DRENKE-398536 format. One record per residue (C-alpha): residue number from 0; residue in one letter; x negated, y negated, z. Coordinates in steps of 0.05 Angstrom, whole numbers, plus 5000, padded with zeros to 4 digits. Example, Ala and Ser with C-alpha at 12.3 -4.5 7.8 and 13.67 -1.06 7.14 Angstrom:
2
 num residuo   xx   yy   zz
   0       A 4754 5090 5156
   1       S 4727 5021 5143
***
This chain:
551
 num residuo   xx   yy   zz
   0       X 5850 1518 7665
   1       X 5845 1567 7606
   2       X 5844 1541 7536
   3       X 5908 1539 7496
   4       X 5931 1600 7458
   5       X 5948 1572 7389
   6       X 6012 1592 7354
   7       X 6009 1614 7281
   8       X 6036 1549 7253
   9       X 5987 1509 7296
  10       X 5929 1548 7265
  11       X 5959 1535 7197
  12       X 5963 1461 7212
  13       X 5890 1459 7234
  14       X 5868 1496 7171
  15       X 5910 1450 7127
  16       X 5878 1387 7158
  17       X 5808 1414 7146
  18       X 5825 1435 7075
  19       X 5857 1368 7060
  20       X 5796 1330 7086
  21       X 5749 1372 7044
  22       X 5790 1355 6983
  23       X 5771 1281 6994
  24       X 5833 1255 7030
  25       X 5813 1209 7088
  26       X 5882 1188 7115
  27       X 5932 1244 7126
  28       X 5994 1261 7168
  29       X 6018 1324 7204
  30       X 6094 1325 7212
  31       X 6121 1370 7267
  32       X 6183 1364 7310
  33       X 6181 1345 7383
  34       X 6160 1404 7426
  35       X 6119 1437 7371
  36       X 6053 1422 7407
  37       X 6024 1365 7366
  38       X 5977 1348 7424
  39       X 5952 1420 7427
  40       X 5936 1417 7352
  41       X 5896 1352 7355
  42       X 5862 1374 7419
  43       X 5835 1434 7382
  44       X 5813 1389 7324
  45       X 5778 1344 7374
  46       X 5742 1406 7400
  47       X 5719 1422 7330
  48       X 5696 1351 7315
  49       X 5621 1339 7319
  50       X 5624 1263 7317
  51       X 5657 1217 7369
  52       X 5733 1217 7369
  53       X 5784 1161 7382
  54       X 5855 1180 7400
  55       X 5908 1125 7393
  56       X 5973 1127 7433
  57       X 6030 1078 7447
  58       X 6051 1095 7518
  59       X 6012 1105 7583
  60       X 6043 1174 7592
  61       X 6018 1195 7524
  62       X 5947 1171 7539
  63       X 5944 1211 7604
  64       X 5975 1273 7572
  65       X 5926 1271 7514
  66       X 5866 1264 7561
  67       X 5888 1324 7602
  68       X 5900 1369 7542
  69       X 5835 1350 7507
  70       X 5795 1367 7570
  71       X 5832 1433 7573
  72       X 5816 1447 7499
  73       X 5743 1432 7510
  74       X 5740 1479 7570
  75       X 5668 1490 7592
  76       X 5640 1449 7535
  77       X 5596 1393 7565
  78       X 5636 1343 7524
  79       X 5696 1355 7570
  80       X 5660 1310 7621
  81       X 5656 1255 7568
  82       X 5730 1245 7556
  83       X 5751 1175 7577
  84       X 5811 1129 7576
  85       X 5811 1058 7549
  86       X 5873 1023 7575
  87       X 5889 0963 7619
  88       X 5833 0960 7672
  89       X 5804 1028 7651
  90       X 5743 1024 7606
  91       X 5709 1081 7570
  92       X 5634 1086 7584
  93       X 5586 1080 7526
  94       X 5568 1155 7528
  95       X 5642 1178 7523
  96       X 5649 1227 7465
  97       X 5725 1224 7464
  98       X 5762 1159 7478
  99       X 5838 1159 7488
 100       X 5864 1089 7480
 101       X 5929 1052 7485
 102       X 5933 1018 7417
 103       X 5965 0957 7450
 104       X 5903 0948 7492
 105       X 5856 0945 7432
 106       X 5847 0870 7421
 107       X 5789 0853 7375
 108       X 5736 0843 7430
 109       X 5754 0909 7465
 110       X 5753 0947 7399
 111       X 5687 0916 7379
 112       X 5655 0940 7444
 113       X 5680 1011 7432
 114       X 5654 1012 7361
 115       X 5586 0983 7381
 116       X 5572 1042 7427
 117       X 5592 1097 7378
 118       X 5614 1111 7306
 119       X 5681 1148 7307
 120       X 5685 1206 7258
 121       X 5756 1225 7274
 122       X 5813 1177 7292
 123       X 5876 1213 7316
 124       X 5940 1170 7316
 125       X 5995 1201 7359
 126       X 6067 1180 7341
 127       X 6039 1150 7277
 128       X 6107 1127 7251
 129       X 6088 1062 7288
 130       X 6026 1054 7243
 131       X 6058 1008 7189
 132       X 6068 0952 7241
 133       X 6021 0894 7226
 134       X 5984 0895 7292
 135       X 5973 0970 7288
 136       X 5946 0963 7217
 137       X 5899 0910 7244
 138       X 5867 0961 7291
 139       X 5860 1012 7235
 140       X 5831 0960 7189
 141       X 5779 0940 7241
 142       X 5760 1013 7248
 143       X 5747 1013 7173
 144       X 5801 1065 7156
 145       X 5821 1029 7092
 146       X 5750 1019 7065
 147       X 5736 1063 7004
 148       X 5669 1086 7032
 149       X 5693 1099 7103
 150       X 5663 1166 7124
 151       X 5714 1181 7178
 152       X 5783 1214 7180
 153       X 5849 1183 7202
 154       X 5897 1237 7224
 155       X 5968 1219 7243
 156       X 6019 1261 7280
 157       X 6094 1248 7281
 158       X 6161 1281 7286
 159       X 6195 1226 7247
 160       X 6160 1206 7182
 161       X 6221 1165 7160
 162       X 6225 1097 7195
 163       X 6291 1062 7208
 164       X 6264 0996 7181
 165       X 6250 1026 7113
 166       X 6174 1018 7117
 167       X 6140 1080 7090
 168       X 6080 1114 7121
 169       X 6048 1111 7052
 170       X 6027 1040 7071
 171       X 5975 1073 7116
 172       X 5969 1147 7099
 173       X 5951 1181 7033
 174       X 5986 1248 7041
 175       X 6022 1297 7087
 176       X 5973 1353 7103
 177       X 6023 1398 7138
 178       X 6096 1398 7159
 179       X 6148 1443 7190
 180       X 6221 1425 7203
 181       X 6260 1428 7268
 182       X 6308 1483 7242
 183       X 6248 1522 7215
 184       X 6213 1525 7283
 185       X 6279 1540 7319
 186       X 6291 1600 7272
 187       X 6220 1624 7285
 188       X 6233 1623 7360
 189       X 6184 1568 7378
 190       X 6238 1517 7399
 191       X 6305 1523 7434
 192       X 6368 1531 7391
 193       X 6414 1471 7388
 194       X 6489 1475 7402
 195       X 6535 1416 7393
 196       X 6601 1384 7410
 197       X 6633 1325 7375
 198       X 6670 1280 7425
 199       X 6714 1228 7392
 200       X 6722 1161 7427
 201       X 6770 1103 7417
 202       X 6714 1052 7412
 203       X 6714 1014 7346
 204       X 6648 0996 7311
 205       X 6680 0953 7257
 206       X 6647 0890 7284
 207       X 6578 0924 7288
 208       X 6533 0908 7229
 209       X 6474 0951 7206
 210       X 6405 0920 7211
 211       X 6342 0939 7176
 212       X 6321 0983 7234
 213       X 6388 1011 7258
 214       X 6448 0973 7286
 215       X 6456 0904 7316
 216       X 6446 0921 7390
 217       X 6484 0861 7418
 218       X 6547 0878 7378
 219       X 6537 0952 7390
 220       X 6533 0943 7466
 221       X 6595 0900 7465
 222       X 6633 0954 7426
 223       X 6613 1016 7466
 224       X 6594 0993 7536
 225       X 6666 0993 7560
 226       X 6696 1026 7620
 227       X 6740 1077 7584
 228       X 6684 1101 7539
 229       X 6634 1107 7596
 230       X 6685 1147 7635
 231       X 6696 1193 7575
 232       X 6621 1204 7567
 233       X 6614 1219 7641
 234       X 6673 1268 7642
 235       X 6646 1302 7579
 236       X 6578 1312 7611
 237       X 6611 1338 7675
 238       X 6656 1387 7637
 239       X 6611 1409 7579
 240       X 6540 1404 7608
 241       X 6560 1433 7676
 242       X 6495 1448 7712
 243       X 6450 1430 7653
 244       X 6397 1377 7666
 245       X 6419 1321 7620
 246       X 6387 1261 7586
 247       X 6436 1207 7563
 248       X 6411 1156 7513
 249       X 6442 1086 7518
 250       X 6437 1021 7480
 251       X 6421 0970 7535
 252       X 6399 0970 7607
 253       X 6468 0947 7628
 254       X 6499 1004 7589
 255       X 6452 1055 7622
 256       X 6469 1027 7691
 257       X 6544 1029 7680
 258       X 6541 1100 7652
 259       X 6499 1122 7711
 260       X 6553 1095 7758
 261       X 6607 1130 7718
 262       X 6569 1196 7724
 263       X 6561 1187 7799
 264       X 6635 1171 7804
 265       X 6655 1239 7776
 266       X 6606 1276 7820
 267       X 6546 1283 7773
 268       X 6482 1261 7811
 269       X 6451 1211 7762
 270       X 6394 1162 7759
 271       X 6366 1115 7706
 272       X 6300 1092 7678
 273       X 6283 1032 7634
 274       X 6223 0998 7605
 275       X 6213 0943 7657
 276       X 6221 0991 7715
 277       X 6162 0992 7764
 278       X 6117 1052 7748
 279       X 6121 1080 7818
 280       X 6197 1075 7817
 281       X 6201 1109 7749
 282       X 6155 1165 7773
 283       X 6199 1176 7834
 284       X 6262 1179 7792
 285       X 6231 1228 7742
 286       X 6206 1271 7799
 287       X 6276 1274 7829
 288       X 6303 1294 7761
 289       X 6251 1349 7751
 290       X 6265 1375 7821
 291       X 6339 1380 7807
 292       X 6361 1327 7857
 293       X 6387 1287 7798
 294       X 6426 1325 7744
 295       X 6429 1268 7693
 296       X 6385 1210 7673
 297       X 6408 1151 7632
 298       X 6355 1112 7595
 299       X 6342 1059 7542
 300       X 6286 1076 7494
 301       X 6240 1101 7549
 302       X 6246 1176 7542
 303       X 6247 1180 7466
 304       X 6171 1188 7463
 305       X 6120 1214 7512
 306       X 6169 1248 7558
 307       X 6155 1322 7567
 308       X 6204 1360 7611
 309       X 6220 1430 7582
 310       X 6276 1439 7633
 311       X 6321 1389 7597
 312       X 6378 1430 7566
 313       X 6429 1376 7547
 314       X 6422 1312 7507
 315       X 6481 1263 7508
 316       X 6478 1213 7450
 317       X 6518 1158 7484
 318       X 6490 1108 7434
 319       X 6507 1114 7360
 320       X 6450 1107 7310
 321       X 6438 1104 7236
 322       X 6365 1125 7246
 323       X 6351 1199 7235
 324       X 6282 1186 7264
 325       X 6309 1159 7330
 326       X 6362 1213 7333
 327       X 6310 1268 7321
 328       X 6265 1239 7376
 329       X 6323 1238 7425
 330       X 6347 1309 7410
 331       X 6275 1334 7411
 332       X 6272 1320 7486
 333       X 6314 1383 7496
 334       X 6282 1431 7446
 335       X 6222 1455 7487
 336       X 6225 1527 7512
 337       X 6231 1539 7586
 338       X 6243 1601 7630
 339       X 6317 1613 7640
 340       X 6336 1564 7584
 341       X 6371 1596 7525
 342       X 6389 1533 7484
 343       X 6400 1458 7486
 344       X 6469 1426 7483
 345       X 6477 1362 7443
 346       X 6537 1318 7456
 347       X 6553 1270 7399
 348       X 6600 1213 7419
 349       X 6633 1192 7354
 350       X 6666 1124 7351
 351       X 6713 1095 7298
 352       X 6666 1074 7243
 353       X 6654 1074 7168
 354       X 6579 1071 7180
 355       X 6534 1130 7160
 356       X 6515 1150 7231
 357       X 6472 1209 7249
 358       X 6500 1269 7287
 359       X 6472 1339 7300
 360       X 6504 1369 7237
 361       X 6467 1317 7194
 362       X 6400 1346 7216
 363       X 6421 1411 7184
 364       X 6448 1381 7120
 365       X 6521 1384 7140
 366       X 6574 1328 7143
 367       X 6567 1282 7203
 368       X 6639 1293 7226
 369       X 6634 1369 7228
 370       X 6654 1392 7298
 371       X 6607 1449 7318
 372       X 6653 1465 7377
 373       X 6594 1486 7419
 374       X 6567 1535 7368
 375       X 6494 1542 7346
 376       X 6481 1488 7294
 377       X 6435 1533 7252
 378       X 6484 1590 7250
 379       X 6540 1543 7229
 380       X 6496 1513 7175
 381       X 6482 1582 7148
 382       X 6556 1598 7146
 383       X 6573 1532 7112
 384       X 6519 1545 7060
 385       X 6547 1614 7048
 386       X 6617 1586 7038
 387       X 6594 1533 6989
 388       X 6551 1581 6949
 389       X 6609 1629 6945
 390       X 6659 1576 6921
 391       X 6627 1534 6865
 392       X 6662 1467 6859
 393       X 6689 1467 6929
 394       X 6672 1404 6970
 395       X 6680 1394 7044
 396       X 6735 1342 7054
 397       X 6717 1278 7091
 398       X 6737 1267 7164
 399       X 6732 1310 7226
 400       X 6735 1384 7208
 401       X 6714 1451 7238
 402       X 6678 1511 7207
 403       X 6743 1551 7207
 404       X 6779 1496 7169
 405       X 6723 1495 7118
 406       X 6730 1570 7109
 407       X 6806 1566 7102
 408       X 6803 1510 7051
 409       X 6749 1545 7011
 410       X 6789 1610 7010
 411       X 6848 1572 6981
 412       X 6805 1535 6930
 413       X 6811 1556 6857
 414       X 6765 1517 6810
 415       X 6807 1538 6750
 416       X 6865 1500 6780
 417       X 6826 1435 6785
 418       X 6857 1380 6742
 419       X 6826 1324 6703
 420       X 6844 1255 6727
 421       X 6906 1229 6692
 422       X 6868 1166 6671
 423       X 6819 1209 6633
 424       X 6875 1250 6600
 425       X 6908 1184 6580
 426       X 6847 1159 6543
 427       X 6820 1224 6514
 428       X 6850 1275 6468
 429       X 6791 1321 6481
 430       X 6794 1378 6531
 431       X 6754 1354 6590
 432       X 6749 1403 6647
 433       X 6742 1379 6719
 434       X 6681 1387 6763
 435       X 6718 1360 6822
 436       X 6691 1294 6850
 437       X 6625 1306 6813
 438       X 6653 1291 6744
 439       X 6675 1325 6680
 440       X 6650 1374 6628
 441       X 6666 1382 6555
 442       X 6647 1443 6513
 443       X 6639 1439 6437
 444       X 6631 1495 6387
 445       X 6587 1484 6327
 446       X 6585 1547 6286
 447       X 6565 1600 6336
 448       X 6527 1551 6381
 449       X 6560 1524 6444
 450       X 6543 1452 6464
 451       X 6559 1423 6532
 452       X 6568 1351 6553
 453       X 6573 1332 6626
 454       X 6592 1266 6657
 455       X 6567 1268 6728
 456       X 6574 1221 6788
 457       X 6504 1224 6817
 458       X 6520 1182 6878
 459       X 6445 1169 6889
 460       X 6430 1114 6839
 461       X 6449 1042 6830
 462       X 6522 1032 6814
 463       X 6510 1009 6742
 464       X 6481 1077 6725
 465       X 6528 1118 6768
 466       X 6565 1158 6715
 467       X 6512 1195 6675
 468       X 6523 1232 6609
 469       X 6483 1295 6602
 470       X 6480 1332 6535
 471       X 6446 1399 6531
 472       X 6409 1388 6596
 473       X 6385 1318 6578
 474       X 6410 1251 6604
 475       X 6429 1209 6544
 476       X 6468 1151 6574
 477       X 6495 1120 6639
 478       X 6556 1078 6654
 479       X 6586 1043 6714
 480       X 6655 1075 6704
 481       X 6676 1146 6685
 482       X 6726 1119 6633
 483       X 6669 1084 6596
 484       X 6629 1148 6595
 485       X 6688 1189 6568
 486       X 6702 1138 6514
 487       X 6629 1138 6492
 488       X 6628 1214 6488
 489       X 6694 1216 6450
 490       X 6666 1165 6400
 491       X 6604 1209 6388
 492       X 6647 1272 6381
 493       X 6692 1238 6329
 494       X 6632 1209 6293
 495       X 6600 1277 6284
 496       X 6660 1304 6246
 497       X 6727 1340 6249
 498       X 6697 1408 6265
 499       X 6669 1385 6331
 500       X 6730 1343 6346
 501       X 6777 1403 6336
 502       X 6732 1447 6378
 503       X 6733 1397 6435
 504       X 6809 1391 6436
 505       X 6843 1427 6495
 506       X 6886 1468 6447
 507       X 6826 1493 6406
 508       X 6836 1567 6392
 509       X 6768 1589 6417
 510       X 6785 1568 6488
 511       X 6840 1621 6493
 512       X 6800 1677 6463
 513       X 6776 1735 6507
 514       X 6711 1727 6544
 515       X 6654 1759 6504
 516       X 6611 1811 6539
 517       X 6548 1769 6543
 518       X 6587 1713 6577
 519       X 6615 1764 6627
 520       X 6543 1784 6642
 521       X 6523 1712 6652
 522       X 6580 1701 6700
 523       X 6560 1762 6741
 524       X 6487 1740 6744
 525       X 6507 1670 6768
 526       X 6545 1699 6827
 527       X 6606 1659 6807
 528       X 6669 1684 6844
 529       X 6736 1695 6810
 530       X 6755 1728 6745
 531       X 6755 1689 6681
 532       X 6805 1715 6630
 533       X 6788 1667 6573
 534       X 6726 1637 6543
 535       X 6747 1567 6567
 536       X 6757 1591 6639
 537       X 6689 1626 6639
 538       X 6653 1563 6615
 539       X 6687 1521 6668
 540       X 6666 1569 6723
 541       X 6594 1569 6698
 542       X 6595 1493 6695
 543       X 6617 1491 6768
 544       X 6563 1539 6790
 545       X 6506 1506 6752
 546       X 6527 1435 6772
 547       X 6529 1450 6846
 548       X 6460 1481 6845
 549       X 6431 1414 6823
 550       X 6393 1379 6880
***
């Protein structure tokens, strides 16, 4: 077969890896979404490598795929005849230049035999988000990857650098050499666009507790593996996916089996695969799915990695998850390009829950309960961003909402009409202006110089430091309650003298004076909508605009 024709970003990734290694970094990661051709990239790097190469994978399918693509990358190079697999009862000969191994097969004696025959210069770790696990680190440690004088290179590839259990890849790798996001590659035309529907269910997840990795699976299965919900999922796939080849992700084998039966009951030809399934049975089921004899496949954790079927054009998330990594892996099964395929449909089944669960809008920085109503997720994200940038201070309300509802509420939003909480008015004589749920702002005049104090709810720090006081762009204090922050600011204002105190009061004359020309210019440059008639209104609008630009 002809060698691969590399895409622009694949060439960039290869150059970045070489550049990073020359800078002295030995352990690095390339982060690319599913379907971006990670195997193509490391196959080309294997071709460029002069010293022996070890490729580590976690599934048998990944081992076989990697061997095939590396042979294709090597082409007529004599080394293509020296690509071998080390897995189960397969053993790489001593003269193998490239060894593709199942990392689970590499017990100490087997690894010692491989290392005795050759000295690996490049170790490629596919799906390297598994690397922090103790047994996987044992393999890397035996290879010498953590030794300060190790002459080799450890190169990891993953679509999900954030693990659900909180363990960081920095336990193993030194830096990210190259990364591109899923939306980025979709916009560039290298992956299929994603469309989404939010399907609300009556299942209640109140009894389901979060775990370090995701959700308690026993409680989750008990809450969602019920007849009514399975019937709803099946009908939704029947009505929304129509003739699309669909993967449905479930929480347990029993859940996958019951959902498969529910699909068959509504006329959708469906099968299922699971981890303990006999390899020949799994191969037969996957072949029937690829051939179109089965329209839907239910599965439990089997098809999240190592499954490459570009014809998949619908992903049904029948299992809720808190893990953005798991969600991204599942959705990625439908992002590969394929003749006749224009996009991939994602069905999010949303249960009653206060948990921070991942849905398709979350991947694009939007609220999890936003209903895309079958629209392109990237296009909706662009429109939402445009609405928010055009209405400083407006926040998307919680709960299920559509793009049109966001537009309507934003159009009716007037930041100058926002009120300060009555509690704050009750404890402060100073003229605090509201920044919505983000906090408050107070402007003080000292001679001709304007000072600004902000009390912001950061929402990203420990509760004791939640309400932060910022004065002239500098954080000066933090409090657990907004009232405490306001009282502290009022005390400082009073302590500094009557001039500042009078200037801060809401009836201070300067607030009602006309907007000076230079402030008008500043408003125009900031892109702030609306027309400010007074100095006080202009300052409040600017405070909104500047606050909402903060990361």
